[in-house]
C-alpha positions in Angstrom: 107.8 99.6 88.2 109.1 103.3 87.6 110.8 105.5 90.1 110.5 109.0 89.7 112.7 111.3 91.7 112.8 115.5 92.5 115.9 117.1 93.5 115.5 120.5 94.6 119.1 121.9 94.3 120.6 124.8 96.4 123.8 126.9 94.8 125.1 129.8 93.3 123.4 131.5 90.1 126.3 130.3 88.2 126.4 126.7 89.3 123.0 126.3 88.9 122.8 128.1 85.7 125.7 125.6 84.3 123.5 122.6 85.7 120.4 123.8 83.5 122.5 124.1 80.2 123.9 120.7 80.7 121.0 118.7 81.7 118.4 120.0 79.1 116.7 117.4 77.3 118.4 115.0 79.7 115.8 114.5 82.4 112.4 115.1 82.4 111.6 118.4 83.8 113.6 121.4 85.0 112.0 124.2 87.1 114.6 127.3 86.9 112.2 130.0 87.5 113.1 129.9 91.3 117.0 130.2 90.4 117.1 134.1 91.7 116.4 132.6 95.0 119.0 129.9 94.9 117.8 127.0 93.8 116.1 124.6 91.1 113.8 121.5 90.9 114.7 118.9 88.9 112.5 116.0 88.0 113.5 112.4 86.3 113.0 108.7 86.0 116.1 107.6 87.5 116.4 105.2 84.1 117.4 108.4 82.5 120.8 108.8 81.3 120.6 112.2 82.8 120.0 111.3 86.5 123.7 109.7 86.7 125.1 112.8 85.2 123.1 115.3 87.3 124.3 113.4 90.5 127.8 114.0 89.8 127.6 117.3 88.9 125.9 118.0 92.2 128.9 115.9 93.8 131.7 117.9 92.0 129.9 121.2 92.8 129.6 120.1 96.7 125.9 121.7 96.4 123.1 121.2 99.1 120.2 119.4 97.9 116.9 117.6 99.0 115.8 114.3 97.3 112.4 112.6 97.0 111.3 109.4 95.2 108.3 108.3 93.8 107.2 105.1 92.2 104.7 104.1 90.0 103.5 100.3 90.1 101.3 98.3 87.4 98.0 97.0 88.5 99.6 93.3 88.5 102.2 94.7 90.6 99.5 96.1 93.3 97.5 93.0 93.0 100.4 91.0 94.0 101.4 92.9 96.9 100.6 91.6 100.5 101.9 94.7 102.6 102.0 98.2 101.5 103.7 101.2 103.3 100.6 103.5 103.7 101.1 107.2 103.2 98.9 109.1 105.7 98.0 112.7 105.4 99.8 115.3 107.6 97.4 117.8 108.1 99.4 120.2 110.3 101.1 123.1 108.5 103.3 124.1 111.4 105.4 121.2 113.0 105.7 122.8 116.1 102.1 122.5 116.6 102.3 119.1 117.8 99.8 117.2 120.3 101.7 118.6 123.3 100.7 122.3 121.8 97.3 121.6 121.7 97.1 120.4 125.3 98.0 116.8 125.7 100.1 115.9 128.4 103.4 113.7 128.2 105.8 112.1 130.6 109.7 111.9 130.1 109.8 115.7 128.2 112.9 116.2 129.9 114.5 113.1 127.4 116.6 114.2 125.0 114.7 112.5 122.2 110.8 112.6 122.0 110.7 108.3 121.6 111.2 108.4 125.4 108.1 110.8 125.6 105.1 108.8 127.3 101.4 110.4 126.7 99.5 111.0 129.8 96.6 112.4 129.0 93.7 111.6 126.3 95.0 113.6 122.5 93.9 117.0 122.1 93.9 118.6 118.7 92.5 120.9 116.4 89.7 118.8 114.6 88.9 121.3 112.1 92.5 120.4 110.5 91.2 117.2 109.7 88.7 118.9 107.1 87.3 115.8 105.2 89.7 113.5 105.9 88.8 109.9 107.8 92.5 109.1 108.8 95.7 111.6 109.7 98.9 111.8 111.6 100.0 114.6 114.0 103.3 112.8 113.8 103.6 110.4 115.6 99.9 110.2 116.8 97.5 108.8 114.6 93.7 110.2 114.7 90.5 108.5 112.8 87.1 109.5 112.4 84.3 107.2 114.0 83.7 106.1 110.4 87.4 105.1 109.9 87.4 103.5 113.5 84.1 101.5 112.9 85.5 100.2 109.3 88.3 98.8 111.0 86.1 97.5 113.7 83.9 95.9 111.6 86.3 94.3 109.3 88.1 92.5 112.2 91.5 94.4 111.4 94.1 93.6 113.9 97.2 95.5 115.2 95.6 98.7 116.7 93.5 100.1 119.8 91.3 103.2 120.0 91.1 106.0 122.7 89.2 109.3 122.7 90.6 112.3 121.1 89.4 115.9 121.6 89.1 119.2 119.8 91.3 121.5 122.2 88.6 124.1 122.1 85.7 121.6 122.9 84.2 122.1 119.7 81.4 119.7 118.6 83.1 118.5 115.2 82.5 115.1 115.2 83.6 112.2 117.3 87.5 111.5 116.7 89.5 108.9 118.1 93.4 108.4 118.3 94.8 105.0 116.7 97.6 103.1 118.5 99.3 100.8 116.2 100.8 98.1 118.4 102.4 96.0 115.9 106.2 96.8 115.4 108.4 95.1 112.6 111.7 94.1 112.6 114.4 96.3 111.2 114.2 96.9 107.5 116.3 94.9 105.1 119.7 96.3 104.0 118.5 96.3 100.6 116.4 99.2 101.8 118.3 102.3 100.2 118.5 104.4 103.4 120.3 108.3 103.6 121.1 109.3 107.1 120.7 112.8 107.8 123.7 113.3 111.1 122.1 116.8 111.7 119.6 114.9 113.5 121.0 113.9 117.1 121.5 110.1 117.4 119.7 108.7 120.3 120.5 104.9 121.8 116.9 104.1 122.3 115.9 104.2 118.6 116.6 104.5 115.2 115.7 107.8 113.4 117.0 110.5 111.4 116.9 108.5 108.2 115.0 108.8 104.9 113.9 105.9 103.0 115.3 106.2 99.1 113.7 103.3 98.0 110.8 101.0 98.6 110.9 99.3 102.1 112.6 95.8 101.7 111.9 92.9 104.5 112.4 89.2 104.9 109.6 87.1 104.0 110.2 85.6 107.9 109.8 88.8 109.4 106.3 89.3 108.7 105.1 86.1 110.4 103.6 87.5 113.4 102.7 90.9 111.2 99.0 92.4 112.0 97.0 94.2 109.7 98.4 97.2 110.9 102.1 97.4 111.5 105.0 100.1 112.4 108.3 100.2 111.1 110.9 99.9 114.0 113.1 102.9 112.3 111.8 106.2 112.8 111.8 107.7 109.3 112.2 110.7 107.1 114.1 112.6 109.6 111.4 112.7 112.3 110.7 110.6 115.4 108.0 108.9 113.8 107.4 105.2 112.7 105.8 104.7 109.4 102.6 102.2 109.0 102.8 99.4 107.1 99.5 97.6 106.6 98.1 94.5 104.9 95.9 94.2 101.8 93.0 93.8 103.9 93.4 97.3 105.2 93.7 98.6 101.9 91.1 96.5 100.1 88.7 97.8 103.6 89.4 101.5 103.0 88.8 101.8 99.5 85.4 99.9 100.0 84.5 102.7 102.4 86.0 105.8 101.1 88.5 106.0 103.4 91.5 107.6 101.5 95.3 108.3 102.0 97.8 109.8 99.9 98.9 106.5 98.5 100.1 103.0 99.0 103.4 101.6 98.0 104.0 97.5 98.0 106.5 96.2 100.4 108.9 94.0 98.8 109.5 90.7 100.5 112.4 88.7 99.8 
């Protein structure tokens, strides 16, 4: 497995110019054409010498940055994995255009955290936003086409249920359904590298506002009751959204039936 990171670093022109001059040739790529707007983007394999140097420079100058990690796996590693973190396409450009925006009703919307909201009507959405995708997320809702739902049912995949969903304008754009994933996994193993964003309000009902900075680690025993479709206990990536963890059966069924997602990252079982 190779680990690759992308850092968007914000700062003054002098700080950014100094970082570019020091890091030249020590990382994989530096995009500095945006420096006049106050940020640069650096991509690097974590194994490169410059990566730790870069982190130290950011810390010394107290610079604001965002971080994303991607990983590439060998065919052998993918074939050996029993479960995967499935990266589902998010097709709504404006986060504020959520299910409530399109007319879905919820109870408990006066609660401080969306984890306490209870959906009180069938899901409404702009079906045109799905385009050619068979499975998307509205964060936190999952939406599937009839083809995807039938694939799941035909293969006998466990851990989810379905209810009708509707285009908010009533357009005939093909049947779609809300997929409810019912299996919730235990807490992640501490070996999972987690960054907590304290700008998000902390809620006593859930674990949210956290960003995974590595693959997801679990104890083998945590999967004793796992289904084909599961959700993380934590609500990850700074949102009140649990991430899907699926079995190899799901990946094989989706690939055989041309149901595409943004990718599968193997879950590390200890």
